[in-house]
Every structure is written in structure tokens, then in C-alpha cells.
C-alpha angles and dihedrals in degrees: 000000000000122000135192088036113178137172120213127202131187093007112203117229138154110264104246101220096151092054090045092055092046090051087053090053098256114136128210112287094011116133129200114254098236136037090232091059092048090051091048092052093047095047094050094044087052094050092045092050092050095057096046104103109166120209129173148178122209137175142153135248129187118243112236097188137351116193134163097281106031149006120237117204128203094250087062095258113145118202110197109207133116091202091053094044090055091045090054097037093120097036121119092183136007130235109220121198141172118187128181137183091210133233096299093088098051089048091053090048091053088047092055091046090048088057089048091247102138092164090060091049088054091052091049092049093049090049093053094048094052098038096054090051091048089049092050091049091053090047093049093048090048088050092045089057094045091049091051088060088057093050093258131125115218113198114240092219126076140195130212134198112261094042120105112339097330105112116238087224087074087077084087089079090065087062088060094044098047137027092249094154088062086056089058094256127138135187122229122217089253090055100255118137120228139241094049122243091058120130131194116192144164130211133182124258130188141160117278117258100061124126114288093011113151117256 
């Protein structure tokens, strides 16, 4: 069974404006050609930021076995992935997390498209992609400091289903581990989670004192 289960509401994070602009193709020092285009960008950035409300669930599970091909957790879950097994080869436990920005962002994107404003929809999408990563970065750093006080070291890296050879369909396990339906999340037959801008991830956790642990 999971332990250290926590729910997080209204996660504080630095707004990643620079990364959003880079995702949209703007480079450092570049300015938009017209005042109206600048206003359009700023208005939609502000609207998108306002509807990003990150919430998350997180918990830990001990690792029973980690071999070359898979990771076996103590609740009986087997995660078949060479990439993940290599990523977790030093972990004694895993930190499991699911974070979402909610359904406000997809609604705003649909609103932009209904108006025929594809550029605005792209701004909203880029904002969501960067904000959910920034919010998870903040949550992971908060959790890392919290675990340190318990004598545990949380890896600053993370791995998500759908990357490398870890099947995206393994996101179904997160619906067993956490009450994600209560958070308004659903799982498609293909393994995608709706609404968009939701991340599931895993990170290694071990007791302090191992080789290369931070002091």
C-alpha cells in the first residue's frame, strides 16, 4: 500500500514566461512587430495563467525488486520497462505523483478556437505545457526538502509513462494508487489522461547515506 500520501491544492510556482515564449518561437530580445500583436499575446498569457490551477496527489511505495527488464513494487505492480528499471536501479522506494492543471485550460483553448483565433489557442496550449512542468518542478523540490528531514533522498529527476520504452498505458496504475476520478481526471482506452496538461511521474527515493548522496 502507498504511504506518505498527500494531496496538494493551489501549488505555488514561478510563472515560466520565458519558456512559454521560447515554446512559441520567440527568442531572447525579440519583439513583436505591432502593438496589437503584443497586446494579443499578453492578454492571452494573462487569461491562460489565471485558469492554471495545479493540484496533485503524491505517495511512496517500496521497491521489491528491480532487474534489467522491470520494476516490481511491494503492492504487486510490475512496471515493464528497461529504461525505467535503469532509472530506478538505486531506488529503495519510489515517489509517485500525478499533477493536473484542471479543465479550465482546455475550456479556454476551445473558446479561442470557437472565435477562430488559432494563435490564441497556441498561446494557451504553450502556457499549459510549461506551467504544469513548472508546478511539478516546484512540488518535487518541496517534497525533496521534506523527505530530507525524514532522512530520505528524493531524486531530482523523474520519469513518465510514454517516455522511452515505458508504455503510456501504465498510467492506469495511477488511477489505482490515487483517487484521480475525484480530481476530474479520466483515462482513455489508449492510456491518455484527460483533461490535457496532466502529468504522471515516478522518481527514485532512498535512505540517506548511500554513495553520492548530497550532504
